[in-house]
Backbone as CSV, one residue per row, in Angstrom:
resi,resn,N_x,N_y,N_z,CA_x,CA_y,CA_z,C_x,C_y,C_z
1,MET,1.189,13.537,16.031,2.622,13.524,15.979,3.211,13.663,17.370
2,LEU,2.539,14.447,18.201,3.053,14.619,19.556,2.990,13.325,20.347
3,LEU,1.873,12.609,20.214,1.729,11.344,20.931,2.761,10.326,20.445
4,PHE,2.950,10.256,19.129,3.942,9.336,18.572,5.348,9.736,19.008
5,GLY,5.632,11.050,19.008,6.931,11.537,19.467,7.177,11.193,20.924
6,ALA,6.142,11.322,21.740,6.278,10.972,23.156,6.537,9.479,23.321
7,PHE,5.852,8.659,22.539,6.064,7.221,22.602,7.493,6.868,22.192
8,MET,7.993,7.496,21.137,9.368,7.231,20.694,10.379,7.699,21.734
9,ALA,10.093,8.829,22.383,10.989,9.309,23.434,11.052,8.307,24.579
10,LEU,9.929,7.673,24.904,9.929,6.639,25.940,10.751,5.425,25.518
11,GLN,10.875,5.208,24.208,11.671,4.095,23.694,13.153,4.454,23.574
12,GLY,13.502,5.708,23.902,14.894,6.143,23.835,15.300,6.725,22.500
13,ILE,14.333,7.015,21.632,14.625,7.594,20.319,14.198,9.051,20.346
14,HIS,15.119,9.938,19.987,14.799,11.362,19.987,13.797,11.643,18.865
15,PRO,12.632,12.238,19.169,11.587,12.436,18.148,12.044,13.261,16.953
16,LEU,12.828,14.310,17.169,13.261,15.142,16.044,14.192,14.373,15.113
17,ASP,15.042,13.520,15.674,15.897,12.684,14.833,15.048,11.726,14.000
18,LEU,14.019,11.182,14.616,13.127,10.266,13.904,12.392,10.987,12.780
19,TYR,11.826,12.159,13.065,11.095,12.904,12.041,12.027,13.349,10.920
20,ARG,13.258,13.714,11.246,14.241,14.096,10.236,14.549,12.901,9.328
21,ALA,14.732,11.723,9.933,15.010,10.520,9.147,13.826,10.157,8.252
22,LEU,12.606,10.312,8.765,11.415,10.043,7.952,11.339,11.001,6.762
23,TYR,11.641,12.281,7.010,11.593,13.275,5.935,12.648,12.986,4.878
24,VAL,13.873,12.741,5.314,14.956,12.479,4.370,14.684,11.190,3.599
25,GLY,14.178,10.170,4.275,13.869,8.915,3.602,12.737,9.041,2.600
26,SER,11.828,9.990,2.826,10.689,10.168,1.927,10.928,11.205,0.846
27,PHE,11.659,12.275,1.160,11.803,13.400,0.228,13.225,13.913,0.090
28,GLY,14.202,13.196,0.634,15.577,13.711,0.669,16.314,13.651,-0.652
29,THR,15.987,12.694,-1.499,16.654,12.561,-2.792,15.604,12.365,-3.879
30,ARG,16.052,12.436,-5.122,15.131,12.233,-6.237,14.552,10.816,-6.201
31,ILE,15.390,9.837,-5.858,14.937,8.447,-5.783,13.912,8.268,-4.666
32,SER,14.151,8.893,-3.510,13.196,8.736,-2.405,11.864,9.405,-2.727
33,ILE,11.892,10.518,-3.434,10.638,11.162,-3.853,9.899,10.252,-4.837
34,GLU,10.644,9.685,-5.785,10.043,8.776,-6.753,9.423,7.562,-6.059
35,ASN,10.128,6.986,-5.099,9.591,5.843,-4.362,8.361,6.228,-3.553
36,SER,8.393,7.397,-2.922,7.229,7.848,-2.145,6.008,7.999,-3.035
37,LEU,6.192,8.592,-4.200,5.065,8.765,-5.121,4.590,7.429,-5.683
38,THR,5.523,6.512,-5.928,5.158,5.198,-6.443,4.292,4.445,-5.443
39,PHE,4.659,4.503,-4.161,3.884,3.795,-3.153,2.596,4.534,-2.785
40,ALA,2.556,5.847,-2.972,1.358,6.621,-2.642,0.302,6.555,-3.744
41,ALA,0.718,6.313,-4.992,-0.212,6.358,-6.121,-1.392,5.398,-5.965
42,PRO,-1.202,4.117,-5.605,-2.379,3.240,-5.463,-3.341,3.700,-4.375
43,ILE,-2.804,4.242,-3.287,-3.662,4.724,-2.200,-4.462,5.931,-2.673
44,LEU,-3.805,6.843,-3.388,-4.505,8.019,-3.902,-5.561,7.640,-4.929
45,LEU,-5.248,6.669,-5.783,-6.236,6.229,-6.778,-7.431,5.541,-6.113
46,ALA,-7.169,4.745,-5.078,-8.277,4.109,-4.358,-9.147,5.160,-3.682
47,ALA,-8.518,6.194,-3.120,-9.288,7.278,-2.496,-10.119,8.015,-3.535
48,LEU,-9.539,8.233,-4.715,-10.267,8.908,-5.787,-11.459,8.076,-6.254
49,CYS,-11.279,6.746,-6.307,-12.374,5.858,-6.714,-13.508,5.847,-5.687
50,THR,-13.224,6.213,-4.464,-14.254,6.318,-3.446,-14.855,7.714,-3.422
51,LEU,-14.023,8.725,-3.682,-14.467,10.111,-3.604,-15.471,10.467,-4.696
52,ILE,-15.193,10.061,-5.913,-16.058,10.459,-7.033,-17.486,9.931,-6.862
53,PRO,-17.702,8.634,-6.578,-19.084,8.190,-6.348,-19.723,8.873,-5.133
54,ALA,-18.951,9.150,-4.111,-19.506,9.813,-2.926,-19.984,11.222,-3.261
55,ARG,-19.276,11.919,-4.145,-19.664,13.276,-4.518,-20.980,13.321,-5.299
56,VAL,-21.300,12.241,-6.009,-22.551,12.225,-6.769,-23.661,11.501,-6.025
57,GLY,-23.405,11.138,-4.769,-24.444,10.558,-3.941,-24.518,9.048,-3.948
58,LEU,-23.547,8.373,-4.535,-23.539,6.915,-4.536,-22.797,6.413,-3.307
59,LEU,-23.180,5.261,-2.838,-22.544,4.670,-1.664,-21.548,3.614,-2.112
60,VAL,-20.321,3.737,-1.648,-19.287,2.752,-1.956,-18.879,2.100,-0.640
61,ILE,-19.052,0.800,-0.555,-18.674,0.074,0.648,-17.470,-0.786,0.316
62,GLY,-16.399,-0.601,1.046,-15.200,-1.406,0.838,-14.297,-0.819,-0.222
63,GLY,-13.111,-1.338,-0.284,-12.144,-0.887,-1.273,-11.681,-2.055,-2.110
64,GLU,-12.616,-2.890,-2.552,-12.250,-4.080,-3.307,-11.612,-3.675,-4.632
65,GLY,-10.851,-4.589,-5.167,-10.226,-4.324,-6.448,-11.175,-4.661,-7.576
66,ALA,-11.308,-3.773,-8.517,-12.175,-4.043,-9.666,-11.612,-3.350,-10.890
67,ILE,-11.712,-4.021,-12.009,-11.340,-3.445,-13.294,-12.603,-3.449,-14.136
68,VAL,-12.967,-2.310,-14.674,-14.160,-2.217,-15.508,-13.724,-1.744,-16.884
69,LEU,-13.987,-2.563,-17.878,-13.683,-2.243,-19.268,-14.999,-2.217,-20.027
70,GLY,-15.054,-1.455,-21.070,-16.301,-1.480,-21.815,-16.282,-0.621,-23.049
71,GLY,-17.326,-0.795,-23.788,-17.560,-0.011,-24.990,-18.982,0.511,-24.936
72,LEU,-19.489,0.886,-26.062,-20.836,1.439,-26.136,-21.864,0.367,-25.794
73,GLY,-22.552,0.516,-24.675,-23.597,-0.404,-24.271,-23.122,-1.713,-23.668
74,GLU,-21.860,-1.806,-23.272,-21.372,-3.056,-22.689,-20.270,-2.775,-21.670
75,THR,-20.150,-3.653,-20.704,-19.047,-3.575,-19.747,-18.571,-4.981,-19.409
76,LEU,-17.307,-5.079,-19.108,-16.705,-6.294,-18.595,-16.094,-5.913,-17.257
77,THR,-16.526,-6.572,-16.193,-16.018,-6.263,-14.863,-15.250,-7.462,-14.334
78,ILE,-14.017,-7.232,-13.950,-13.199,-8.237,-13.296,-13.033,-7.751,-11.864
79,ARG,-13.470,-8.557,-10.927,-13.525,-8.088,-9.550,-12.900,-9.102,-8.608
80,HIS,-12.230,-8.595,-7.606,-11.621,-9.447,-6.584,-12.075,-8.959,-5.220
81,ASP,-12.700,-9.835,-4.457,-13.114,-9.509,-3.098,-12.362,-10.405,-2.127
82,SER,-11.872,-9.825,-1.078,-11.243,-10.599,-0.011,-12.110,-10.408,1.229
83,LEU,-12.734,-11.467,1.673,-13.710,-11.375,2.748,-13.131,-11.679,4.123
84,ASP,-11.931,-12.248,4.159,-11.337,-12.618,5.436,-9.826,-12.508,5.310
85,ARG,-9.179,-12.152,6.404,-7.726,-12.025,6.360,-7.038,-13.373,6.131
86,ALA,-7.754,-14.460,6.303,-7.179,-15.780,6.040,-6.772,-15.931,4.580
87,SER,-7.375,-15.149,3.688,-7.011,-15.237,2.272,-5.606,-14.712,2.014
88,PHE,-5.079,-13.897,2.923,-3.728,-13.367,2.765,-2.672,-14.259,3.412
89,THR,-3.095,-15.177,4.269,-2.163,-15.983,5.062,-1.187,-16.800,4.213
90,PRO,-1.609,-17.511,3.170,-0.630,-18.286,2.394,0.481,-17.422,1.792
91,GLY,0.140,-16.269,1.294,1.152,-15.374,0.720,2.101,-14.833,1.767
92,VAL,1.567,-14.457,2.919,2.411,-13.956,3.999,3.354,-15.050,4.483
93,LEU,2.849,-16.264,4.651,3.705,-17.369,5.094,4.783,-17.699,4.065
94,ALA,4.425,-17.681,2.793,5.419,-17.940,1.743,6.502,-16.868,1.748
95,ALA,6.106,-15.615,1.929,7.087,-14.530,1.971,7.992,-14.661,3.191
96,LEU,7.433,-15.035,4.333,8.241,-15.177,5.545,9.279,-16.296,5.404
97,ARG,8.937,-17.334,4.649,9.874,-18.453,4.476,11.101,-18.067,3.654
98,VAL,10.962,-17.157,2.701,12.070,-16.858,1.795,12.632,-15.445,1.934
99,ILE,12.088,-14.634,2.806,12.499,-13.225,2.884,13.947,-13.069,3.326
100,LYS,14.460,-14.021,4.090,15.847,-13.912,4.559,16.835,-13.950,3.391
101,ASP,16.433,-14.504,2.260,17.286,-14.581,1.082,17.187,-13.349,0.179
102,HIS,16.368,-12.367,0.567,16.149,-11.167,-0.244,16.374,-9.914,0.600
103,PRO,17.611,-9.472,0.770,17.859,-8.264,1.563,17.313,-7.023,0.853
104,GLY,16.972,-6.029,1.623,16.456,-4.788,1.053,14.958,-4.862,0.835
105,LEU,14.454,-3.973,0.007,13.020,-3.865,-0.264,12.647,-4.767,-1.435
106,THR,11.659,-5.612,-1.237,11.129,-6.471,-2.287,9.648,-6.168,-2.437
107,VAL,9.222,-5.774,-3.619,7.829,-5.445,-3.863,7.218,-6.543,-4.721
108,GLY,6.194,-7.198,-4.205,5.471,-8.213,-4.958,5.932,-9.624,-4.641
109,LEU,4.957,-10.518,-4.519,5.264,-11.919,-4.227,5.886,-12.648,-5.412
110,GLU,5.742,-12.097,-6.625,6.289,-12.805,-7.793,7.808,-12.962,-7.721
111,HIS,8.468,-12.098,-6.927,9.922,-12.207,-6.765,10.303,-13.240,-5.711
112,LEU,9.351,-13.665,-4.914,9.633,-14.588,-3.827,9.166,-16.012,-4.103
113,LEU,8.262,-16.161,-5.037,7.681,-17.483,-5.300,8.270,-18.086,-6.581
114,PRO,8.419,-19.394,-6.620,8.902,-20.046,-7.848,7.780,-20.148,-8.883
115,LEU,7.614,-19.125,-9.691,6.498,-19.059,-10.644,6.956,-19.377,-12.061
116,ASP,7.958,-20.196,-12.230,8.483,-20.497,-13.572,7.574,-21.357,-14.365
């Protein structure tokens, strides 16, 4: 925090004002707390999915997305691996083309793409 504060001070931004704005934006109102928890939940769940296998001695490499469903003696695994950042490029470019028409926070590409 000190290094970041020093960097912001070099940019002409008072560090305490910045930290106050970050706190108020994250925890200042009921809506901001709700938004903070909404955005933190996937990160916490991904960390939990890595922590549990690590505690029992299993090795987990990567944070790929996977859904595992199953019953007695069976599993269905739906898995998505992204091996290169080039796989994200089409979505990022599509979002950049239309983002000027969507002021404020937009979560998800489905709001930016014509998926009718």
